[in-house]
C-alpha positions in Angstrom: 50.5 -21.0 104.7 52.0 -24.0 106.4 50.6 -26.3 109.2 52.3 -28.2 111.5 50.4 -30.2 114.1 47.9 -28.3 115.8 49.4 -25.1 114.7 48.8 -23.1 111.5 51.7 -20.6 110.6 50.4 -17.9 108.2 52.5 -15.1 106.2 51.2 -12.0 106.7 52.4 -8.2 106.1 50.6 -6.7 109.6 51.5 -8.6 112.2 49.6 -6.4 114.8 46.3 -7.2 112.9 45.0 -9.4 115.5 41.7 -9.1 114.1 42.5 -11.0 111.0 44.6 -13.7 113.3 41.5 -14.2 115.4 39.1 -14.9 112.4 41.5 -17.2 110.8 42.0 -19.0 114.3 38.2 -19.3 114.5 37.4 -20.9 111.2 40.0 -23.0 111.2 40.1 -24.3 115.1 43.8 -23.9 115.3 46.5 -22.3 117.1 47.7 -19.6 114.7 51.0 -18.2 114.3 51.9 -15.0 111.9 55.1 -15.2 110.1 56.2 -11.5 108.7 56.8 -11.7 104.8 57.1 -9.2 101.7 53.8 -7.1 101.0 53.5 -8.6 97.4 54.0 -12.2 98.4 50.6 -13.1 100.1 49.0 -11.0 97.4 50.6 -13.1 94.5 49.7 -16.5 96.4 46.1 -15.0 97.0 46.0 -14.5 93.4 46.8 -17.9 92.2 44.3 -19.5 94.4 41.5 -17.3 93.0 42.7 -18.3 89.5 42.8 -22.0 90.3 39.3 -21.6 91.8 37.8 -19.6 89.1 35.3 -21.5 87.0 34.5 -20.5 83.5 31.0 -21.1 82.3 32.2 -24.3 80.5 33.7 -25.6 83.1 30.2 -25.2 85.6 28.3 -26.4 82.7 30.1 -29.5 82.2 29.8 -30.7 86.0 27.9 -33.8 86.9 25.5 -31.8 88.3 24.0 -30.7 85.0 22.6 -34.4 84.5 19.8 -33.7 87.1 18.9 -30.2 85.0 15.9 -31.9 83.1 14.1 -32.6 86.0 13.9 -29.5 87.5 10.6 -27.5 86.8 10.0 -23.8 87.2 6.6 -23.5 88.8 4.3 -20.4 88.0 6.6 -18.9 85.6 5.4 -15.9 83.6 4.1 -16.4 80.3 6.5 -14.9 77.7 5.0 -12.3 75.9 5.9 -11.8 72.2 8.3 -8.7 72.8 10.1 -10.7 75.3 13.9 -10.2 74.4 15.4 -13.5 72.6 18.3 -13.2 75.4 16.1 -14.9 78.1 15.5 -18.0 75.8 19.2 -18.5 75.2 19.6 -22.2 76.0 22.8 -21.7 77.4 22.1 -19.1 79.5 18.7 -21.2 81.0 21.0 -24.1 81.8 23.8 -22.0 83.4 21.2 -20.4 85.8 19.5 -23.6 86.8 23.1 -24.8 87.5 23.8 -21.8 89.7 20.2 -22.4 91.5 21.1 -26.4 92.0 24.7 -25.6 93.5 23.3 -23.1 95.8 21.0 -25.6 97.3 23.3 -28.6 97.6 26.0 -26.1 99.1 23.4 -24.9 101.7 23.7 -21.3 100.3 21.3 -18.7 102.2 22.0 -16.5 99.3 23.2 -15.6 95.6 24.8 -12.5 94.3 25.2 -11.9 90.9 27.6 -8.7 90.7 28.3 -7.0 87.6 31.2 -4.5 87.3 32.8 -2.4 84.8 35.3 -4.9 83.4 34.2 -8.4 84.7 30.9 -10.2 86.4 31.2 -12.4 89.4 28.8 -15.0 91.3 29.0 -15.1 95.0 27.3 -17.7 97.8 26.7 -16.7 101.3 27.6 -19.7 103.3 27.4 -19.5 107.4 27.4 -15.9 107.0 30.6 -15.7 104.5 30.2 -14.5 100.9 32.3 -16.8 98.9 33.0 -16.4 94.9 32.2 -19.5 92.6 31.9 -18.4 89.4 33.2 -15.5 87.0 30.9 -16.0 84.2 31.8 -13.6 80.9 30.8 -10.2 81.3 28.6 -10.1 78.2 26.4 -12.6 79.9 25.7 -10.7 82.9 22.5 -8.9 81.1 21.2 -12.3 79.6 21.3 -13.9 83.2 19.9 -11.0 84.9 16.7 -11.1 82.4 16.5 -14.9 82.7 16.1 -14.8 86.5 13.7 -11.8 86.3 11.7 -14.1 83.8 11.5 -16.7 86.4 10.8 -14.6 89.0 8.0 -12.9 87.1 9.7 -9.6 87.0 9.3 -6.9 84.2 12.0 -7.4 81.8 12.0 -4.6 80.2 12.2 -2.2 83.2 16.0 -2.2 84.3 16.2 1.3 85.8 14.1 0.7 89.1 14.7 -2.0 91.8 11.9 -5.0 91.6 11.1 -7.8 94.1 9.7 -11.4 93.0 9.7 -15.1 93.9 11.1 -18.3 92.1 9.3 -21.6 92.9 11.7 -24.5 92.2 10.5 -27.9 91.9 12.9 -30.4 92.5 10.8 -33.6 92.7 6.8 -34.1 93.1 7.3 -33.7 97.1 9.7 -31.1 97.4 10.3 -27.7 96.0 12.6 -24.4 96.9 11.3 -21.1 97.2 13.6 -18.3 96.1 13.0 -14.7 97.3 14.4 -12.4 94.5 15.3 -8.7 94.4 17.0 -6.7 91.4 18.6 -3.3 91.6 20.3 -1.4 89.1 23.5 -0.4 89.7 26.3 1.8 87.5 27.5 -1.4 85.2 23.8 -3.3 85.0 21.3 -5.0 87.1 22.4 -6.8 90.5 20.2 -9.8 91.2 20.2 -11.0 94.7 18.3 -14.0 95.6 17.5 -15.2 99.2 16.9 -19.2 99.8 14.5 -19.2 102.7 14.7 -22.8 102.7 18.4 -23.6 103.1 19.7 -25.7 105.9 19.8 -23.3 108.8 19.6 -25.7 111.8 23.2 -25.8 113.0 23.9 -27.2 116.4 25.2 -25.3 119.3 28.2 -27.2 119.5 28.9 -26.6 115.6 28.8 -22.6 116.3 32.7 -22.7 117.9 
């Protein structure tokens, strides 16, 4: 990909895929010119970008946003029973989940998807209708993250075979709180929590629609 003036030159393997070029043109607001290249070159470039953008758990927990985590308070959280799994009280997981929620609010995301797969787990935010990957926590933490979210949403932590719905109320200050609508769905590789943020910034002016 190369920019020259008001033109953006994009390397493609299929120059007849006009739909993809139109989507790029819409998002960047520039004239897009396609350049045919070898099939493995775009794939390698995309992998390098994903590796650079990939954030480990330690990287995310080392951000400046964590300075404000002590001020966050989860209201109406379920009282933990004696048989609640110890994993939901794991301090790093609690801190990590709070960081996810805080980042989603600051970025204006409307949804948070936590998706476990066979060999990895990824977290994606939906921003302006587009799902973007923001982190890949260690796979062994996927179950702990799901359990922590279920505790915050007052769901049954011991039940992992049926879908559940709940709500999280996150107090940012004495006068402001954010509601999260939570749903969990069992999948082949574990539970997939999805959080909707109704209070996210949805007021987009007409001229910003393109």
